[in-house]
C-alpha positions as CSV (number, residue, x, y, z in Angstrom):
1,M,4.9,13.3,75.8
2,H,5.6,14.0,72.1
3,K,8.0,11.1,72.1
4,K,5.4,8.7,73.4
5,V,2.9,9.8,70.7
6,W,5.5,9.3,67.9
7,V,6.3,5.8,69.3
8,F,2.6,4.9,69.4
9,M,2.1,6.1,65.8
10,L,5.2,4.2,64.6
11,L,3.9,1.0,66.2
12,L,0.5,1.5,64.7
13,A,1.9,2.0,61.3
14,C,4.0,-1.1,61.6
15,S,1.0,-3.2,62.7
16,L,-1.3,-2.2,59.8
17,P,0.4,-4.4,57.1
18,L,0.3,-7.4,59.5
19,S,-3.5,-7.6,59.4
20,G,-3.6,-8.6,55.7
21,C,-6.9,-9.2,53.9
22,W,-9.0,-10.2,56.9
23,N,-12.0,-11.1,54.8
24,R,-10.2,-12.6,51.8
25,I,-11.7,-15.6,50.0
26,E,-9.7,-17.4,47.4
27,P,-11.1,-17.6,43.9
28,E,-11.4,-21.4,44.1
29,E,-13.7,-21.0,47.1
30,Y,-16.3,-19.2,45.0
31,A,-19.0,-20.6,42.7
32,W,-19.0,-18.0,39.9
33,I,-22.6,-17.4,38.7
34,T,-23.0,-16.8,35.0
35,Y,-26.8,-17.3,34.5
36,V,-29.8,-17.4,36.8
37,G,-33.2,-18.9,35.8
38,L,-36.5,-18.2,37.6
39,D,-39.8,-19.9,37.2
40,L,-42.8,-21.1,39.1
41,V,-43.5,-24.8,39.9
42,D,-46.6,-26.7,41.1
43,G,-47.7,-25.4,44.4
44,G,-46.7,-21.8,43.7
45,Q,-43.1,-22.1,44.8
46,V,-40.2,-20.4,43.0
47,K,-37.6,-22.5,41.2
48,V,-34.1,-21.0,40.9
49,D,-31.6,-22.4,38.5
50,V,-28.1,-21.3,39.2
51,C,-25.5,-21.8,36.4
52,V,-21.9,-21.7,37.7
53,M,-18.6,-22.1,36.0
54,P,-15.2,-23.0,37.5
55,P,-12.7,-20.1,37.7
56,L,-10.5,-20.1,34.6
57,S,-6.9,-19.2,34.8
58,P,-5.8,-16.2,32.7
59,V,-2.5,-17.9,31.9
60,P,-1.8,-21.3,30.3
61,T,-1.6,-24.1,33.0
62,G,-0.9,-27.1,30.7
63,V,-4.3,-28.6,31.8
64,A,-7.1,-28.7,29.3
65,P,-10.3,-26.9,30.4
66,P,-13.3,-29.0,31.2
67,E,-15.5,-30.0,28.3
68,K,-18.6,-28.4,29.9
69,L,-18.1,-25.1,31.6
70,M,-21.7,-24.6,32.7
71,H,-23.0,-26.5,35.6
72,V,-26.6,-26.1,36.8
73,F,-27.8,-26.3,40.4
74,S,-31.5,-25.9,41.2
75,A,-33.6,-25.4,44.3
76,T,-37.2,-24.3,45.2
77,G,-38.5,-22.1,47.9
78,D,-41.4,-19.8,48.9
79,T,-39.2,-16.9,47.8
80,V,-36.3,-16.4,45.5
81,F,-34.0,-15.6,48.4
82,E,-34.9,-18.9,50.2
83,A,-34.4,-20.9,47.0
84,V,-31.0,-19.4,46.5
85,R,-29.9,-20.2,50.1
86,R,-31.1,-23.8,49.6
87,V,-28.8,-24.2,46.6
88,N,-25.9,-23.9,49.1
89,A,-27.3,-26.9,51.0
90,Y,-25.6,-29.2,48.5
91,M,-23.1,-26.9,46.9
92,P,-20.4,-26.1,49.4
93,K,-19.0,-23.0,47.7
94,R,-20.1,-19.5,48.2
95,L,-22.2,-18.0,45.3
96,F,-20.3,-15.1,43.6
97,W,-22.8,-12.7,41.9
98,P,-20.6,-9.9,40.3
99,Y,-20.0,-12.0,37.2
100,L,-23.7,-12.6,36.4
101,Q,-24.2,-12.4,32.7
102,A,-27.9,-13.1,32.2
103,L,-31.2,-13.6,34.0
104,V,-33.7,-15.9,32.2
105,I,-37.3,-15.7,33.4
106,G,-39.7,-18.5,32.6
107,E,-43.1,-17.9,31.0
108,K,-45.2,-19.1,33.9
109,L,-43.5,-16.8,36.4
110,A,-43.6,-13.9,34.0
111,R,-47.3,-14.1,33.4
112,Q,-47.9,-14.1,37.2
113,G,-45.8,-10.9,37.6
114,V,-42.0,-10.6,38.0
115,E,-41.4,-7.6,40.2
116,Q,-41.9,-9.2,43.6
117,H,-39.7,-12.2,42.6
118,L,-36.9,-9.9,41.4
119,D,-36.9,-8.0,44.7
120,A,-34.0,-10.1,46.0
121,L,-31.9,-9.4,43.0
122,F,-32.7,-5.7,43.0
123,R,-31.7,-5.4,46.6
124,N,-28.5,-7.4,46.4
125,T,-25.7,-4.8,45.8
126,R,-23.4,-7.6,44.6
127,V,-25.7,-8.6,41.7
128,R,-24.4,-7.3,38.4
129,K,-27.1,-4.8,37.2
130,N,-25.6,-4.8,33.7
131,A,-26.7,-8.4,33.2
132,W,-29.0,-9.1,30.3
133,V,-32.7,-10.1,30.9
134,F,-34.4,-12.7,28.8
135,I,-37.8,-14.4,28.7
136,A,-38.1,-18.1,27.9
137,Q,-41.2,-19.4,26.1
138,G,-42.1,-22.2,28.5
139,S,-39.5,-23.2,31.2
140,P,-35.9,-21.9,31.2
141,D,-34.7,-25.5,31.9
142,M,-34.1,-26.3,28.2
143,V,-32.1,-23.1,27.8
144,F,-29.6,-24.3,30.4
145,E,-29.3,-27.7,28.6
146,V,-27.7,-26.0,25.6
147,N,-24.3,-27.3,24.5
148,P,-22.8,-24.5,22.5
149,Q,-20.4,-25.4,19.7
150,I,-18.8,-22.1,18.7
151,E,-18.2,-20.3,22.0
152,K,-17.9,-22.6,25.0
153,N,-17.2,-19.9,27.6
154,P,-20.6,-18.9,29.2
155,A,-19.1,-15.6,30.5
156,T,-18.7,-14.3,26.9
157,L,-21.3,-16.3,25.0
158,I,-24.3,-14.1,25.8
159,D,-22.4,-10.9,25.2
160,F,-21.4,-12.1,21.7
161,L,-25.0,-13.1,21.0
162,V,-26.4,-9.7,22.1
163,K,-23.7,-7.9,20.1
164,T,-24.6,-9.8,17.0
165,E,-28.3,-9.1,17.4
166,S,-27.7,-5.4,18.1
167,S,-25.1,-4.9,15.3
168,F,-26.5,-6.9,12.5
169,L,-30.0,-8.2,13.0
170,G,-32.2,-5.8,15.0
171,K,-35.0,-8.2,15.5
172,S,-35.2,-8.5,19.2
173,R,-35.3,-5.9,22.0
174,V,-32.4,-6.7,24.3
175,I,-32.4,-5.0,27.7
176,R,-30.2,-5.0,30.8
177,L,-31.4,-5.7,34.4
178,K,-31.0,-2.0,35.5
179,D,-33.1,-0.8,32.6
180,F,-35.7,-3.5,33.1
181,Q,-36.0,-2.4,36.8
182,Q,-36.4,1.2,35.7
183,E,-39.2,0.5,33.3
184,L,-41.0,-1.7,35.8
185,A,-41.0,1.2,38.2
186,D,-42.1,3.7,35.6
187,P,-46.0,3.9,35.3
188,G,-45.8,5.5,31.9
189,V,-44.1,2.8,29.9
190,D,-44.4,-1.0,29.6
191,P,-41.2,-3.1,29.0
192,L,-40.3,-5.3,26.0
193,V,-37.8,-8.0,26.7
194,S,-35.9,-10.3,24.3
195,V,-37.0,-13.9,24.0
196,L,-34.2,-16.5,24.5
197,G,-34.7,-19.9,22.8
198,V,-32.6,-22.8,21.6
199,W,-31.4,-23.4,18.1
200,D,-31.0,-27.0,16.8
201,A,-27.6,-26.9,15.1
202,E,-28.1,-30.2,13.3
203,Q,-31.7,-29.7,12.1
204,Q,-31.2,-25.9,11.5
205,K,-34.4,-24.9,13.3
206,L,-35.6,-23.2,16.4
207,L,-36.9,-25.7,19.0
208,P,-40.4,-25.3,20.4
209,P,-40.9,-24.9,24.1
210,G,-40.4,-28.2,26.0
211,A,-38.6,-30.0,23.2
212,A,-35.6,-32.2,23.8
213,V,-32.3,-30.3,23.4
214,P,-29.9,-32.1,21.0
215,S,-26.2,-32.5,21.7
216,K,-25.3,-29.7,19.2
217,S,-27.3,-26.6,20.0
218,E,-26.9,-22.8,20.4
219,F,-28.7,-19.9,22.1
220,A,-31.0,-18.0,19.8
221,L,-33.0,-14.8,20.1
222,N,-36.6,-15.0,18.8
223,G,-38.5,-11.8,18.9
224,S,-39.6,-10.0,22.1
225,A,-42.0,-10.5,25.0
226,V,-44.6,-7.8,25.8
227,F,-45.3,-6.7,29.4
228,H,-48.2,-4.9,30.8
229,G,-46.9,-3.6,34.1
230,D,-44.8,-6.4,35.4
231,E,-46.9,-9.2,33.8
232,L,-46.1,-10.9,30.5
233,V,-49.1,-10.5,28.1
234,G,-47.9,-11.6,24.7
235,W,-45.2,-12.0,22.1
236,L,-43.8,-10.1,19.2
237,S,-42.3,-11.8,16.1
238,P,-38.8,-10.8,15.0
239,D,-40.3,-8.6,12.3
240,E,-42.6,-6.9,14.8
241,S,-39.7,-6.4,17.1
242,Q,-37.9,-4.8,14.2
243,F,-40.7,-2.3,13.7
244,F,-40.6,-1.5,17.4
245,L,-36.9,-0.7,17.3
246,L,-37.5,1.5,14.2
247,A,-40.3,3.4,16.0
248,K,-38.0,3.9,19.0
249,G,-35.0,5.0,16.9
250,K,-32.9,2.1,18.3
251,M,-32.2,0.2,15.0
252,K,-28.5,0.3,14.5
253,T,-28.6,-1.9,11.4
254,G,-30.8,-4.5,9.9
255,L,-32.3,-5.8,6.7
256,I,-35.9,-5.3,5.3
257,V,-37.1,-6.9,2.1
258,V,-39.5,-4.8,-0.1
259,P,-41.1,-5.2,-3.5
260,H,-38.8,-4.2,-6.3
261,P,-39.7,-0.8,-8.0
262,D,-39.2,-2.3,-11.5
263,N,-41.5,-5.3,-10.9
264,P,-43.5,-5.9,-7.7
265,E,-43.1,-9.6,-8.1
266,N,-39.4,-9.2,-7.6
267,L,-37.7,-8.3,-4.3
268,A,-35.1,-5.9,-3.1
269,G,-33.2,-6.1,0.2
270,I,-32.5,-2.8,2.0
271,E,-29.8,-2.6,4.6
272,I,-30.7,-0.1,7.4
273,I,-27.6,2.0,8.3
274,G,-29.2,4.8,10.2
275,N,-32.4,5.3,12.2
276,K,-33.8,8.2,14.2
277,A,-37.3,8.5,15.7
278,G,-39.2,11.1,17.7
279,L,-42.4,10.9,19.8
280,E,-44.9,13.7,20.5
281,A,-48.0,13.3,22.6
282,K,-50.6,15.5,24.3
283,V,-54.0,15.4,25.9
284,E,-56.9,17.0,24.1
285,G,-60.1,16.8,26.0
286,D,-60.7,13.2,26.9
287,Q,-58.3,11.8,24.2
288,V,-54.6,11.4,23.8
289,R,-53.1,12.3,20.5
290,A,-49.6,11.2,19.5
291,A,-47.3,11.3,16.5
292,V,-44.4,9.0,15.8
293,K,-41.8,10.3,13.3
294,I,-39.3,7.8,11.9
295,K,-36.3,8.6,9.8
296,I,-34.4,5.8,8.0
297,T,-31.2,5.7,6.0
298,G,-30.4,2.6,4.0
299,N,-28.5,1.0,1.2
300,L,-29.7,-1.4,-1.5
301,G,-28.3,-4.7,-0.3
302,D,-29.4,-7.1,-3.0
303,Q,-32.1,-7.9,-5.6
304,W,-34.1,-11.1,-6.2
305,F,-35.8,-11.9,-9.5
306,K,-38.7,-14.3,-9.7
307,V,-38.4,-14.7,-13.5
308,S,-35.6,-17.1,-14.4
309,G,-32.9,-15.3,-16.5
310,E,-34.1,-11.8,-15.6
311,K,-31.2,-9.5,-14.8
312,A,-30.9,-6.3,-12.7
313,Q,-30.7,-3.0,-14.6
314,D,-28.0,-0.6,-13.8
315,H,-29.6,2.1,-11.6
316,S,-26.3,3.4,-10.2
317,E,-27.0,6.9,-11.5
318,D,-30.8,6.9,-11.5
319,P,-32.1,8.9,-8.5
320,E,-35.7,8.1,-9.4
321,F,-35.1,4.4,-8.8
322,Y,-33.8,5.0,-5.3
323,R,-36.7,7.4,-4.6
324,Q,-39.2,4.7,-5.5
325,L,-37.2,2.2,-3.5
326,G,-37.4,4.5,-0.5
327,E,-41.2,4.8,-1.0
328,Q,-41.6,1.0,-0.9
329,L,-39.7,0.9,2.4
330,E,-41.8,3.9,3.8
331,R,-45.0,2.1,3.0
332,K,-43.8,-1.2,4.6
333,V,-42.5,0.4,7.8
334,K,-45.6,2.7,8.2
335,A,-47.9,-0.3,7.8
336,G,-45.8,-2.4,10.2
337,V,-45.6,0.2,12.9
338,E,-49.3,1.0,12.7
339,S,-50.2,-2.7,13.0
340,L,-47.9,-3.1,15.9
341,L,-49.4,-0.1,17.8
342,A,-52.9,-1.4,17.0
343,R,-52.0,-4.7,18.7
344,S,-50.5,-2.9,21.7
345,Q,-53.8,-1.0,22.1
346,T,-56.4,-3.7,21.4
347,E,-54.6,-6.9,22.4
348,F,-51.9,-6.1,24.9
349,H,-53.1,-2.8,26.4
350,S,-49.4,-2.1,26.7
351,D,-47.8,1.3,26.3
352,I,-44.7,0.0,24.6
353,L,-43.6,3.4,23.2
354,G,-43.9,5.3,26.5
355,L,-46.6,7.8,25.6
356,G,-47.5,8.0,29.3
357,D,-43.9,8.7,30.2
358,Y,-43.8,11.5,27.6
359,I,-46.9,13.2,29.0
360,C,-45.7,12.7,32.6
361,N,-42.4,14.5,31.8
362,R,-43.8,17.4,29.7
363,Y,-47.4,17.8,31.0
364,P,-47.3,16.8,34.6
365,N,-50.6,18.4,35.5
366,D,-52.4,16.6,32.7
367,W,-50.7,13.3,33.8
368,E,-51.9,13.7,37.4
369,Q,-55.5,13.8,36.1
370,I,-55.3,10.8,33.8
371,K,-52.7,8.5,35.3
372,S,-55.3,6.5,37.3
373,G,-57.1,5.6,34.1
374,W,-54.1,5.6,31.8
375,E,-54.8,2.2,30.3
376,E,-58.2,3.3,29.0
377,Y,-56.7,6.5,27.6
378,Y,-53.9,4.6,25.9
379,D,-56.3,2.1,24.3
380,K,-58.3,5.0,22.7
381,A,-55.2,7.2,21.8
382,A,-55.0,8.4,18.2
383,I,-51.4,7.7,17.1
384,E,-50.1,8.9,13.7
385,V,-47.1,7.4,12.1
386,E,-44.8,9.3,9.7
387,V,-41.9,7.6,7.9
388,K,-39.2,9.2,5.8
389,V,-36.6,7.1,4.0
390,N,-33.4,8.0,2.2
391,I,-31.8,5.3,0.2
392,L,-28.2,6.1,-0.6
393,A,-27.1,5.6,-4.2
394,P,-23.7,4.0,-4.7
395,N,-20.7,6.3,-5.2
396,V,-19.8,5.5,-8.8
397,L,-17.0,7.8,-10.1
398,R,-16.8,8.2,-13.9
399,S,-14.4,10.5,-15.8
400,R,-16.1,13.4,-17.5
401,L,-13.1,14.4,-19.6
402,P,-13.6,14.6,-23.4
403,K,-12.8,11.5,-25.3
404,Q,-9.5,11.2,-27.2
405,S,-9.1,9.6,-30.6
406,G,-9.7,5.9,-30.6
407,G,-12.8,6.2,-28.4
408,E,-10.9,6.1,-25.0
409,E,-11.4,8.7,-22.3
410,A,-8.4,10.8,-21.3
411,G,-6.6,9.4,-18.3
412,T,-7.9,5.8,-18.8
């Protein structure tokens, strides 16, 4: 009996490698999706733009890559899922979602509400949830007509763009699909999403919505889109987006220009190298009171003088100059954040800082009583803004040894 069992197990072990990869699909049989665009068309149907690229060999093949790596296929349907399936009616390859880099949502669909249209992507386990989400002013069609000059590979183009924005500029709120999904589901915060546009490389300007895309063009981030719930309600300029990031403590680095302490007609550029922020909120009677505390560390980047021939003074060892420079930045950031919050309350009715989420997590009993009328509570909330800035003086090392004969310092 034992002998028969051992023979059966041996035969079973030998047969396992023979099965191979039963559900294997070769790479060339896939259509690798890099970008997806969503928008509404006349009649209320959903238009889906699927941007695919051919699989690129990781080793040299001796064959030049195609000039254009991004090919767009479009279809419409009553739902996103139906439109995606209709794409396969004339594209014989299977769509491959794990390499999705970005989702671009058109303005018309965003203003109608995005959550129900994104349901198919949220449910699909193969969709890459780390993909970036962008809003297009107008239709996303012109975004997919871009012919980038510097980085041709669509799989890395968006990542480079986002990295540059996050590491050097800080004027647009970039967000991933998983985080966008979380904020849509959270009743105590309204999302901000980066705006993706097209840069005319020849004319050196940002193209307006619906403009013809030139042969030489690039992607460009242009501020942020404001949501109330899942509906687009307005736009923030790059500068306003910068104030939002500072208020959230998400500014890695950036540049802010302020009046020069020596002469207000002159200017000084301050590079942000550190940013922290804290939020406090509570319910007092029938009103919400909140405080936003912002801390900024910066360096003097450059100085600009309006008067021709005027030169910068040496303030390398003058702490008073850097204190005054910090006060200039404090005033500008405080005014900018207060103006942004006023717009969010009176124009957008959008809780962009997440005051409701703060109250929900720390005062759940109070939140249960006010959550049904949170929009009205937020519009009347009293929000104080406090800004503290530390401008670092340059590290100038000078010898303090006594001078020797001849007027030279020892050791020089």
